[in-house]
All heavy atoms as an XYZ file, in Angstrom:
767
protein
N     -69.052     20.443    -19.113
C     -68.976     21.711    -19.848
C     -70.209     22.557    -19.517
O     -71.323     22.075    -19.523
C     -68.887     21.452    -21.324
C     -68.821     22.674    -22.172
S     -68.409     22.385    -23.897
C     -69.982     22.701    -24.652
N     -69.992     23.830    -19.174
C     -71.023     24.748    -18.967
C     -71.812     25.037    -20.236
O     -71.158     25.233    -21.325
C     -70.513     26.048    -18.345
C     -70.023     25.877    -16.954
O     -70.544     24.948    -16.274
O     -69.140     26.649    -16.533
N     -73.058     25.217    -20.124
C     -73.795     25.592    -21.328
C     -73.525     27.062    -21.658
O     -73.511     27.893    -20.755
C     -75.364     25.430    -21.106
C     -75.775     23.978    -21.005
C     -75.597     23.294    -22.313
O     -75.848     23.778    -23.318
N     -75.095     22.046    -22.279
N     -73.313     27.431    -22.910
C     -73.063     28.789    -23.218
C     -74.309     29.674    -23.102
O     -75.395     29.133    -23.077
C     -72.610     28.720    -24.735
C     -73.233     27.455    -25.262
C     -73.332     26.523    -24.068
N     -74.112     30.942    -22.935
C     -75.224     31.892    -22.959
C     -75.540     32.244    -24.396
O     -74.681     32.153    -25.287
C     -74.848     33.130    -22.153
O     -74.659     32.890    -20.827
N     -76.768     32.652    -24.599
C     -77.188     33.009    -25.979
C     -77.845     34.362    -25.937
O     -78.390     34.852    -25.005
C     -78.069     31.982    -26.555
O     -79.332     31.883    -25.794
N     -77.743     35.032    -27.145
C     -78.349     36.362    -27.307
C     -78.791     36.511    -28.716
O     -78.046     36.241    -29.660
C     -77.330     37.396    -26.959
C     -77.704     38.863    -27.086
C     -78.833     39.198    -26.136
C     -76.418     39.783    -26.948
N     -80.021     36.927    -28.969
C     -80.515     37.327    -30.243
C     -79.929     38.666    -30.531
O     -80.067     39.625    -29.808
C     -82.066     37.298    -30.288
C     -82.572     37.848    -31.650
C     -82.641     35.988    -30.004
N     -79.238     38.773    -31.747
C     -78.485     39.989    -32.006
C     -78.946     40.880    -33.142
O     -78.497     41.965    -33.319
C     -76.993     39.625    -32.255
C     -76.320     39.142    -31.036
C     -76.820     38.627    -33.402
N     -79.881     40.328    -33.998
C     -80.294     41.094    -35.109
C     -81.790     40.952    -35.365
O     -82.478     40.021    -34.831
C     -79.450     40.682    -36.372
S     -79.790     39.046    -37.000
N     -82.330     41.782    -36.292
C     -83.730     41.743    -36.579
C     -84.170     40.452    -37.320
O     -85.300     40.091    -37.211
C     -84.103     42.969    -37.445
C     -83.936     44.280    -36.744
C     -84.343     45.413    -37.579
O     -84.323     45.348    -38.808
N     -84.594     46.561    -36.938
N     -83.189     39.784    -37.909
C     -83.506     38.481    -38.589
C     -83.626     37.371    -37.516
O     -84.026     36.221    -37.828
C     -82.469     38.162    -39.637
C     -82.518     38.997    -40.830
C     -81.865     40.356    -40.612
O     -81.189     40.581    -39.725
N     -82.271     41.309    -41.481
N     -83.367     37.643    -36.245
C     -83.479     36.647    -35.196
C     -82.303     35.784    -34.984
O     -82.430     34.746    -34.338
N     -81.154     36.106    -35.557
C     -79.958     35.228    -35.431
C     -79.499     35.270    -33.965
O     -79.447     36.347    -33.304
C     -78.796     35.675    -36.328
C     -79.153     35.552    -37.784
N     -78.885     36.467    -38.687
C     -79.805     34.546    -38.376
C     -79.246     36.109    -39.897
N     -79.844     34.882    -39.714
N     -79.084     34.114    -33.439
C     -78.632     33.980    -32.100
C     -77.163     33.727    -32.130
O     -76.686     32.935    -32.906
C     -79.358     32.788    -31.387
O     -80.790     33.142    -31.405
C     -78.937     32.630    -29.951
N     -76.403     34.319    -31.243
C     -74.981     34.043    -31.036
C     -74.776     33.452    -29.649
O     -75.649     33.627    -28.732
C     -74.086     35.275    -31.245
C     -74.272     35.834    -32.657
C     -74.494     36.339    -30.176
N     -73.723     32.698    -29.486
C     -73.348     32.078    -28.260
C     -72.090     32.632    -27.668
O     -71.189     32.967    -28.532
C     -73.190     30.545    -28.465
C     -74.372     29.761    -29.016
C     -74.035     28.308    -29.196
C     -75.612     29.918    -28.034
N     -72.011     32.821    -26.415
C     -70.771     33.224    -25.782
C     -70.671     32.542    -24.471
O     -71.640     32.036    -23.884
C     -70.763     34.778    -25.607
C     -71.796     35.290    -24.664
C     -71.543     35.500    -23.321
C     -73.071     35.571    -25.132
C     -72.463     35.962    -22.419
C     -74.033     36.077    -24.258
C     -73.724     36.268    -22.899
O     -74.712     36.752    -22.074
N     -69.449     32.447    -23.840
C     -69.217     31.720    -22.632
C     -70.139     32.249    -21.470
O     -70.077     33.482    -21.208
C     -67.779     31.875    -22.281
C     -67.134     32.166    -23.598
C     -68.188     32.974    -24.356
N     -70.831     31.402    -20.763
C     -71.632     31.814    -19.668
C     -70.739     32.390    -18.560
O     -71.210     33.268    -17.796
C     -72.428     30.636    -19.113
N     -69.493     32.105    -18.516
C     -68.641     32.618    -17.574
C     -68.467     34.157    -17.642
O     -68.188     34.825    -16.622
C     -67.235     31.985    -17.656
N     -68.705     34.725    -18.913
C     -68.664     36.171    -18.966
C     -69.821     36.820    -18.214
O     -69.640     37.913    -17.688
C     -68.727     36.547    -20.455
C     -67.361     36.596    -21.145
C     -66.609     35.292    -21.118
C     -67.517     37.137    -22.529
N     -70.982     36.150    -18.119
C     -72.134     36.721    -17.332
C     -71.657     36.796    -15.848
O     -71.919     37.764    -15.181
C     -73.273     35.828    -17.433
C     -73.917     35.861    -18.834
O     -73.944     36.870    -19.495
O     -74.394     34.830    -19.271
N     -70.967     35.742    -15.373
C     -70.532     35.729    -13.966
C     -69.459     36.800    -13.774
O     -69.522     37.444    -12.709
C     -69.937     34.333    -13.614
N     -68.592     36.997    -14.704
C     -67.548     38.079    -14.553
C     -68.216     39.473    -14.473
O     -67.876     40.251    -13.667
C     -66.536     37.989    -15.742
C     -65.702     36.710    -15.610
C     -65.683     39.236    -15.763
C     -64.910     36.442    -16.922
N     -69.176     39.677    -15.370
C     -69.889     40.955    -15.364
C     -70.653     41.141    -14.026
O     -70.608     42.193    -13.469
C     -70.819     41.035    -16.566
N     -71.366     40.153    -13.594
C     -72.110     40.210    -12.346
C     -71.263     40.402    -11.156
O     -71.708     40.876    -10.113
C     -73.029     38.943    -12.180
C     -74.223     39.142    -13.116
O     -74.688     40.211    -13.497
N     -74.722     37.976    -13.586
N     -69.973     40.056    -11.248
C     -69.065     40.272    -10.148
C     -68.478     41.696    -10.165
O     -67.620     42.069     -9.282
C     -67.919     39.204    -10.215
N     -68.906     42.502    -11.158
C     -68.522     43.905    -11.097
C     -67.526     44.328    -12.237
O     -67.091     45.476    -12.221
N     -67.165     43.436    -13.156
C     -66.322     43.863    -14.246
C     -67.214     44.078    -15.552
O     -67.748     43.087    -16.046
C     -65.263     42.805    -14.608
O     -64.465     42.615    -13.356
C     -64.325     43.197    -15.715
N     -67.323     45.307    -16.003
C     -68.048     45.550    -17.228
C     -67.158     45.140    -18.381
O     -65.918     45.223    -18.405
C     -68.278     47.095    -17.390
C     -69.190     47.605    -16.290
O     -69.978     46.807    -15.711
O     -69.108     48.830    -15.947
N     -67.720     44.503    -19.372
C     -66.968     43.955    -20.515
C     -67.779     44.046    -21.767
O     -68.985     44.266    -21.813
C     -66.571     42.516    -20.190
C     -67.659     41.496    -19.910
C     -67.984     40.717    -21.170
C     -67.152     40.538    -18.846
N     -67.039     43.817    -22.826
C     -67.665     43.844    -24.198
C     -66.852     42.916    -25.122
O     -65.765     42.593    -24.914
C     -67.660     45.328    -24.780
N     -67.603     42.498    -26.163
C     -67.034     41.672    -27.208
C     -67.710     41.922    -28.518
O     -68.839     42.407    -28.537
C     -67.038     40.167    -26.811
C     -68.369     39.603    -26.590
C     -69.140     39.110    -27.639
C     -68.905     39.531    -25.309
C     -70.366     38.499    -27.424
C     -70.147     38.993    -25.072
C     -70.868     38.485    -26.169
N     -67.057     41.612    -29.564
C     -67.659     41.705    -30.919
C     -67.898     40.274    -31.380
O     -67.003     39.398    -31.181
C     -66.772     42.499    -31.861
S     -66.980     44.254    -31.744
N     -69.021     40.109    -32.032
C     -69.247     38.772    -32.631
C     -70.127     38.910    -33.933
O     -70.861     39.872    -34.044
C     -70.055     37.945    -31.545
C     -70.023     36.467    -31.937
C     -71.411     38.529    -31.286
C     -70.375     35.578    -30.723
N     -69.894     38.049    -34.797
C     -70.622     38.090    -36.103
C     -71.772     37.069    -36.121
O     -71.683     35.966    -35.548
C     -69.628     37.790    -37.214
C     -70.167     38.113    -38.615
C     -68.963     37.976    -39.618
O     -68.103     37.128    -39.487
N     -68.987     38.819    -40.663
N     -72.839     37.460    -36.742
C     -74.030     36.588    -36.863
C     -74.084     36.010    -38.278
O     -73.326     36.363    -39.162
C     -75.324     37.221    -36.316
S     -75.954     38.518    -37.505
N     -75.159     35.279    -38.508
C     -75.291     34.601    -39.790
C     -75.524     35.523    -40.972
O     -75.240     35.185    -42.095
C     -76.440     33.564    -39.777
C     -76.148     32.323    -38.916
O     -74.956     32.128    -38.641
N     -77.102     31.638    -38.565
N     -75.974     36.726    -40.730
C     -76.182     37.716    -41.826
C     -74.952     38.556    -42.078
O     -75.018     39.520    -42.748
C     -77.412     38.546    -41.644
S     -77.416     39.514    -40.107
N     -73.853     38.137    -41.476
C     -72.533     38.716    -41.657
C     -72.371     40.109    -41.042
O     -71.389     40.793    -41.309
C     -72.146     38.704    -43.089
C     -72.149     37.396    -43.785
C     -71.257     36.363    -43.026
O     -70.098     36.617    -42.751
N     -71.916     35.208    -42.658
N     -73.333     40.472    -40.168
C     -73.106     41.764    -39.425
C     -72.296     41.468    -38.222
O     -72.308     40.386    -37.668
C     -74.475     42.290    -38.937
C     -75.209     43.096    -39.992
C     -76.321     43.852    -39.336
O     -77.183     43.292    -38.639
N     -76.235     45.179    -39.443
N     -71.516     42.470    -37.841
C     -70.729     42.365    -36.602
C     -71.484     43.148    -35.543
O     -72.018     44.270    -35.754
C     -69.332     43.092    -36.808
C     -68.535     43.139    -35.521
C     -68.519     42.290    -37.818
N     -71.589     42.533    -34.370
C     -72.308     43.099    -33.243
C     -71.408     43.281    -32.043
O     -70.659     42.364    -31.759
C     -73.533     42.266    -32.888
C     -74.422     41.949    -34.028
N     -75.356     42.810    -34.569
C     -74.484     40.785    -34.798
C     -75.916     42.251    -35.569
N     -75.463     41.056    -35.733
N     -71.456     44.450    -31.485
C     -70.745     44.715    -30.224
C     -71.706     44.502    -29.075
O     -72.757     45.139    -29.030
C     -70.193     46.157    -30.211
C     -69.378     46.390    -28.989
S     -68.671     48.114    -29.141
C     -68.101     48.379    -27.470
N     -71.374     43.588    -28.229
C     -72.213     43.231    -27.071
C     -71.558     43.687    -25.802
O     -70.327     43.507    -25.652
C     -72.415     41.646    -27.065
C     -73.269     41.280    -25.815
C     -73.098     41.173    -28.295
N     -72.330     44.306    -24.937
C     -71.819     44.754    -23.599
C     -72.519     44.033    -22.514
O     -73.728     43.736    -22.603
C     -71.926     46.263    -23.424
N     -71.824     43.697    -21.425
C     -72.346     43.082    -20.296
C     -71.987     43.891    -19.026
O     -70.815     44.259    -18.883
C     -71.802     41.705    -20.094
C     -72.301     40.586    -21.020
C     -71.359     40.550    -22.219
C     -72.303     39.239    -20.374
N     -72.965     44.299    -18.229
C     -72.764     45.079    -17.134
C     -73.330     44.351    -15.884
O     -74.339     43.588    -16.043
C     -73.501     46.401    -17.192
C     -72.958     47.294    -18.386
C     -73.670     47.355    -19.561
C     -71.791     47.969    -18.235
C     -73.224     48.091    -20.562
C     -71.329     48.750    -19.312
C     -72.064     48.784    -20.454
N     -72.775     44.580    -14.687
C     -73.288     43.955    -13.500
C     -74.779     44.303    -13.340
O     -75.192     45.425    -13.454
C     -72.463     44.429    -12.331
N     -75.517     43.281    -12.975
C     -76.936     43.438    -12.700
C     -77.778     43.717    -13.924
O     -78.994     44.079    -13.777
N     -77.231     43.591    -15.111
C     -77.960     43.915    -16.257
C     -77.670     42.714    -17.296
O     -76.601     42.202    -17.318
C     -77.532     45.255    -16.950
C     -78.461     45.799    -17.945
O     -79.537     45.256    -18.109
O     -78.096     46.861    -18.515
N     -78.633     42.430    -18.144
C     -78.443     41.422    -19.155
C     -77.561     41.913    -20.306
O     -77.290     43.102    -20.374
N     -77.029     41.001    -21.104
C     -76.286     41.374    -22.194
C     -77.080     42.172    -23.233
O     -78.279     41.960    -23.316
C     -75.804     40.062    -22.842
C     -76.880     39.104    -22.478
C     -77.316     39.564    -21.091
N     -76.411     43.133    -23.870
C     -77.189     43.877    -24.889
C     -76.246     44.266    -26.057
O     -75.049     44.496    -25.868
C     -77.860     45.070    -24.237
C     -76.897     46.224    -24.026
C     -77.600     47.407    -23.513
N     -77.691     47.312    -22.068
C     -77.935     48.313    -21.250
N     -78.294     49.455    -21.679
N     -77.902     48.176    -19.943
N     -76.858     44.325    -27.279
C     -76.146     44.749    -28.430
C     -76.151     46.259    -28.332
O     -77.212     46.849    -28.319
C     -76.852     44.200    -29.711
C     -76.143     44.855    -30.921
C     -76.770     42.715    -29.770
N     -74.906     46.833    -28.336
C     -74.846     48.290    -28.277
C     -74.458     48.934    -29.592
O     -74.558     50.154    -29.737
C     -73.863     48.732    -27.138
C     -74.359     48.277    -25.762
C     -72.415     48.126    -27.383
N     -73.985     48.101    -30.583
C     -73.654     48.639    -31.859
C     -73.578     47.448    -32.851
O     -73.301     46.340    -32.429
C     -72.281     49.356    -31.878
N     -73.973     47.765    -34.122
C     -73.952     46.761    -35.196
C     -73.416     47.463    -36.380
O     -73.574     48.593    -36.613
C     -75.377     46.180    -35.439
O     -75.844     45.466    -34.328
N     -72.681     46.622    -37.197
C     -72.159     47.173    -38.423
C     -71.325     46.111    -39.212
O     -71.588     44.927    -39.028
N     -70.431     46.598    -39.984
C     -69.559     45.697    -40.754
C     -68.231     45.470    -40.024
O     -68.072     45.774    -38.884
C     -69.413     46.164    -42.200
C     -68.860     47.599    -42.251
O     -68.239     48.096    -41.248
O     -68.993     48.226    -43.280
N     -67.228     44.959    -40.785
C     -65.924     44.675    -40.201
C     -65.264     45.941    -39.661
O     -64.359     45.899    -38.854
C     -65.062     43.982    -41.138
C     -65.550     42.537    -41.459
S     -65.666     41.474    -39.937
C     -63.950     41.266    -39.491
N     -65.659     47.214    -40.154
C     -65.106     48.370    -39.610
C     -65.404     48.539    -38.091
O     -64.604     49.109    -37.368
C     -65.648     49.619    -40.298
C     -65.079     49.705    -41.744
O     -64.043     49.120    -42.049
O     -65.651     50.454    -42.579
N     -66.583     48.138    -37.698
C     -66.933     48.101    -36.233
C     -65.930     47.259    -35.486
O     -65.443     47.735    -34.433
C     -68.375     47.641    -36.023
C     -68.794     47.497    -34.598
C     -68.773     48.824    -33.848
C     -70.147     46.855    -34.455
N     -65.685     46.119    -35.983
C     -64.717     45.206    -35.316
C     -63.343     45.822    -35.271
O     -62.677     45.836    -34.199
C     -64.676     43.870    -35.988
C     -63.719     42.909    -35.361
C     -64.068     42.303    -34.179
C     -62.420     42.654    -35.968
C     -63.128     41.399    -33.573
C     -61.578     41.828    -35.298
C     -61.870     41.156    -34.125
O     -60.992     40.328    -33.520
N     -62.874     46.505    -36.381
C     -61.616     47.134    -36.375
C     -61.550     48.246    -35.344
O     -60.524     48.428    -34.662
C     -61.281     47.640    -37.784
N     -62.603     49.064    -35.258
C     -62.641     50.203    -34.274
C     -62.574     49.571    -32.810
O     -61.859     50.139    -31.988
C     -63.943     50.950    -34.396
C     -64.000     51.961    -35.499
C     -65.237     52.854    -35.468
N     -65.398     53.511    -34.201
C     -66.573     53.593    -33.604
N     -67.666     53.123    -34.184
N     -66.662     54.224    -32.464
N     -63.242     48.470    -32.593
C     -63.339     47.816    -31.313
C     -61.937     47.340    -30.971
O     -61.364     47.522    -29.889
C     -64.282     46.684    -31.335
C     -64.362     45.841    -30.033
C     -65.040     46.396    -28.907
C     -63.782     44.667    -29.918
C     -65.106     45.691    -27.799
C     -63.842     43.926    -28.745
C     -64.534     44.444    -27.687
N     -61.247     46.718    -31.868
C     -59.873     46.187    -31.694
C     -58.852     47.321    -31.464
O     -57.898     47.104    -30.777
C     -59.443     45.363    -32.866
C     -60.112     43.994    -32.936
C     -59.752     43.095    -31.716
O     -58.568     42.866    -31.447
O     -60.679     42.757    -30.946
N     -59.157     48.485    -31.972
C     -58.190     49.597    -31.847
C     -58.329     50.429    -30.579
O     -57.599     51.390    -30.346
C     -58.326     50.550    -33.069
N     -59.358     50.057    -29.741
C     -59.609     50.831    -28.561
C     -58.498     50.851    -27.515
O     -58.322     51.806    -26.772
C     -60.862     50.318    -27.866
O     -60.658     48.987    -27.439
C     -62.132     50.505    -28.718
N     -57.783     49.773    -27.420
C     -56.728     49.683    -26.424
C     -57.271     49.230    -25.043
O     -56.545     49.226    -24.057
N     -58.564     48.925    -25.014
C     -59.139     48.436    -23.805
C     -58.484     47.091    -23.421
O     -58.109     46.355    -24.279
C     -60.663     48.216    -23.870
C     -61.397     49.433    -24.204
C     -61.082     50.751    -24.069
C     -62.681     49.481    -24.899
N     -62.041     51.571    -24.542
C     -63.076     50.876    -25.061
C     -63.556     48.501    -25.323
C     -64.292     51.255    -25.641
C     -64.749     48.901    -25.916
C     -65.117     50.222    -26.067
N     -58.302     46.814    -22.141
C     -57.639     45.590    -21.708
C     -58.297     44.302    -22.357
O     -59.532     44.102    -22.123
C     -57.691     45.549    -20.193
C     -57.966     46.980    -19.815
C     -58.736     47.592    -21.005
N     -57.525     43.526    -23.070
C     -58.080     42.299    -23.620
C     -57.931     41.145    -22.696
O     -56.905     41.027    -22.022
C     -57.399     41.977    -25.011
C     -57.919     40.804    -25.699
C     -57.333     40.603    -27.028
O     -56.056     40.320    -27.071
O     -57.975     40.682    -28.047
N     -58.945     40.367    -22.614
C     -58.940     39.128    -21.858
C     -59.346     37.944    -22.695
O     -60.027     38.153    -23.759
C     -59.920     39.250    -20.655
C     -59.694     40.467    -19.733
C     -58.434     40.204    -18.980
N     -58.152     41.373    -18.111
C     -57.183     42.293    -18.262
N     -56.388     42.168    -19.175
N     -57.006     43.250    -17.389
N     -58.910     36.828    -22.360
C     -59.239     35.588    -23.090
C     -59.838     34.573    -22.123
O     -59.288     34.283    -21.067
C     -57.993     34.993    -23.751
C     -57.278     35.993    -24.618
C     -58.341     33.756    -24.504
C     -55.957     35.580    -25.144
N     -61.036     34.102    -22.440
C     -61.649     33.034    -21.697
C     -61.367     31.748    -22.479
O     -61.620     31.689    -23.679
C     -63.228     33.248    -21.551
C     -63.888     32.109    -20.979
N     -63.896     31.850    -19.624
C     -64.532     31.071    -21.525
C     -64.546     30.743    -19.390
N     -64.985     30.232    -20.512
N     -60.963     30.692    -21.752
C     -60.668     29.425    -22.425
C     -61.503     28.373    -21.677
O     -61.513     28.257    -20.504
C     -59.171     29.097    -22.207
O     -58.379     30.126    -22.764
C     -58.853     27.860    -22.957
N     -62.177     27.562    -22.502
C     -62.934     26.396    -21.942
C     -62.920     25.335    -23.002
O     -62.197     25.379    -24.028
C     -64.316     26.796    -21.481
C     -65.202     27.341    -22.592
O     -64.884     27.213    -23.810
O     -66.214     27.969    -22.253
N     -63.706     24.335    -22.853
C     -63.881     23.216    -23.837
C     -64.191     23.663    -25.250
O     -63.824     22.993    -26.217
C     -64.882     22.210    -23.354
C     -64.540     21.571    -22.013
C     -65.076     22.363    -20.860
O     -65.788     23.326    -21.084
O     -64.715     22.037    -19.743
N     -64.918     24.804    -25.364
C     -65.271     25.307    -26.707
C     -64.142     26.047    -27.385
O     -64.272     26.387    -28.532
C     -66.503     26.199    -26.598
N     -63.068     26.337    -26.591
C     -61.920     27.072    -27.211
C     -61.676     28.368    -26.550
O     -62.088     28.646    -25.451
N     -61.074     29.318    -27.305
C     -60.780     30.635    -26.866
C     -61.874     31.580    -27.201
O     -62.506     31.508    -28.316
C     -59.434     31.170    -27.532
C     -58.237     30.325    -27.383
C     -57.076     30.870    -28.179
C     -57.885     30.201    -25.896
N     -62.137     32.482    -26.305
C     -63.175     33.646    -26.561
C     -62.552     34.881    -26.031
O     -62.170     35.022    -24.882
C     -64.459     33.315    -25.795
C     -65.530     34.151    -26.269
C     -66.395     33.805    -27.321
C     -65.763     35.443    -25.682
C     -67.460     34.542    -27.718
C     -66.847     36.273    -26.102
C     -67.624     35.798    -27.107
N     -62.386     35.864    -26.949
C     -61.710     37.127    -26.639
C     -62.757     38.201    -26.195
O     -63.847     38.331    -26.919
C     -60.948     37.622    -27.826
C     -59.848     36.767    -28.234
C     -59.965     35.629    -28.953
C     -58.513     36.998    -27.745
C     -58.918     34.812    -29.328
C     -57.442     36.153    -28.076
C     -57.697     35.083    -28.871
N     -62.517     38.911    -25.198
C     -63.370     40.034    -24.821
C     -62.476     41.150    -24.254
O     -61.274     40.976    -24.049
C     -64.454     39.564    -23.803
C     -63.929     39.096    -22.452
C     -63.863     39.972    -21.430
C     -63.496     37.824    -22.239
C     -63.427     39.574    -20.127
C     -63.024     37.365    -21.055
C     -62.973     38.194    -19.975
O     -62.527     37.810    -18.773
N     -63.098     42.308    -23.966
C     -62.354     43.422    -23.466
C     -63.084     43.993    -22.212
O     -64.245     44.027    -22.174
C     -62.165     44.513    -24.477
C     -61.262     44.016    -25.642
C     -61.003     45.181    -26.599
N     -60.140     44.673    -27.629
C     -58.755     44.725    -27.700
N     -58.207     45.306    -26.644
N     -58.111     44.300    -28.666
N     -62.271     44.423    -21.245
C     -62.866     45.077    -20.084
C     -63.123     46.542    -20.376
O     -62.336     47.145    -21.085
C     -61.902     44.991    -18.905
C     -61.721     43.614    -18.332
C     -60.822     43.550    -17.075
O     -60.399     44.638    -16.622
O     -60.542     42.409    -16.710
N     -64.225     47.063    -19.860
C     -64.575     48.431    -20.141
C     -64.350     49.305    -18.867
O     -64.688     48.867    -17.705
C     -66.114     48.533    -20.428
C     -66.580     47.830    -21.639
C     -68.111     47.862    -21.715
C     -65.959     48.478    -22.880
N     -63.800     50.495    -19.075
C     -63.694     51.478    -18.042
C     -65.046     52.230    -17.889
O     -65.930     52.018    -18.709
N     -65.102     53.133    -16.973
C     -66.386     53.768    -16.663
C     -66.997     54.538    -17.820
O     -68.224     54.506    -18.011
C     -66.254     54.689    -15.457
O     -65.273     55.645    -15.684
N     -66.165     55.193    -18.634
C     -66.715     55.928    -19.775
C     -66.403     55.361    -21.169
O     -66.704     55.985    -22.152
C     -66.228     57.420    -19.712
C     -66.751     58.225    -18.540
C     -66.108     59.556    -18.495
C     -68.268     58.350    -18.521
N     -65.736     54.238    -21.187
C     -65.199     53.671    -22.429
C     -66.362     53.535    -23.474
O     -66.208     53.914    -24.663
C     -64.562     52.351    -22.225
C     -63.195     52.498    -21.581
O     -62.599     53.621    -21.617
O     -62.681     51.457    -21.115
N     -67.439     52.882    -23.075
C     -68.519     52.626    -24.039
C     -69.127     53.883    -24.545
O     -69.369     54.052    -25.769
C     -69.585     51.740    -23.430
C     -70.744     51.300    -24.317
C     -70.198     50.520    -25.546
C     -71.729     50.471    -23.615
N     -69.374     54.781    -23.690
C     -70.028     56.084    -24.094
C     -69.111     56.803    -25.102
O     -69.582     57.351    -26.121
C     -70.278     56.966    -22.892
N     -67.813     56.904    -24.828
C     -66.901     57.553    -25.731
C     -66.755     56.767    -27.077
O     -66.670     57.370    -28.135
C     -65.469     57.658    -25.119
C     -65.467     58.590    -23.918
C     -64.100     58.531    -23.196
C     -65.802     60.042    -24.325
N     -66.840     55.424    -27.058
C     -66.736     54.638    -28.268
C     -67.978     54.922    -29.148
O     -67.835     55.126    -30.329
C     -66.623     53.142    -27.907
C     -66.623     52.236    -29.109
C     -65.383     51.968    -29.657
C     -67.741     51.673    -29.610
C     -65.318     51.136    -30.811
C     -67.648     50.867    -30.728
C     -66.483     50.568    -31.338
N     -69.168     54.945    -28.549
C     -70.373     55.070    -29.265
C     -70.481     56.489    -29.809
O     -71.122     56.716    -30.822
C     -71.540     54.693    -28.424
C     -71.624     53.263    -28.008
C     -72.853     53.027    -27.122
C     -71.759     52.356    -29.211
N     -69.948     57.482    -29.063
C     -69.996     58.859    -29.507
C     -69.079     59.090    -30.725
O     -69.434     59.867    -31.617
C     -69.553     59.772    -28.412
C     -69.638     61.237    -28.691
C     -69.221     62.044    -27.496
C     -69.281     63.538    -27.810
N     -68.846     64.329    -26.724
N     -67.960     58.389    -30.778
C     -66.966     58.561    -31.794
C     -67.345     57.925    -33.033
O     -67.365     58.182    -34.152
């Protein structure tokens, strides 16, 4: 089993895990994003871009997750020993338009 990637997502220092395979997908040229919740119950939207590390681009409550789910961006599912992990592919302006709205 591949070791998952980790990212500190909030000021309290909570760390979340996601499949390391997503880093490889991003580095191969597919921009992607996912939402994940940390221990303080905040929802964080994380974006991965080729040649760049993962970064939290938005944080909020479950409304953020609902907005993310409503985008219509292509959904993908990564499956490994840890189970299913859902993420979405980003188009060239998708993130900018999402953050503006």
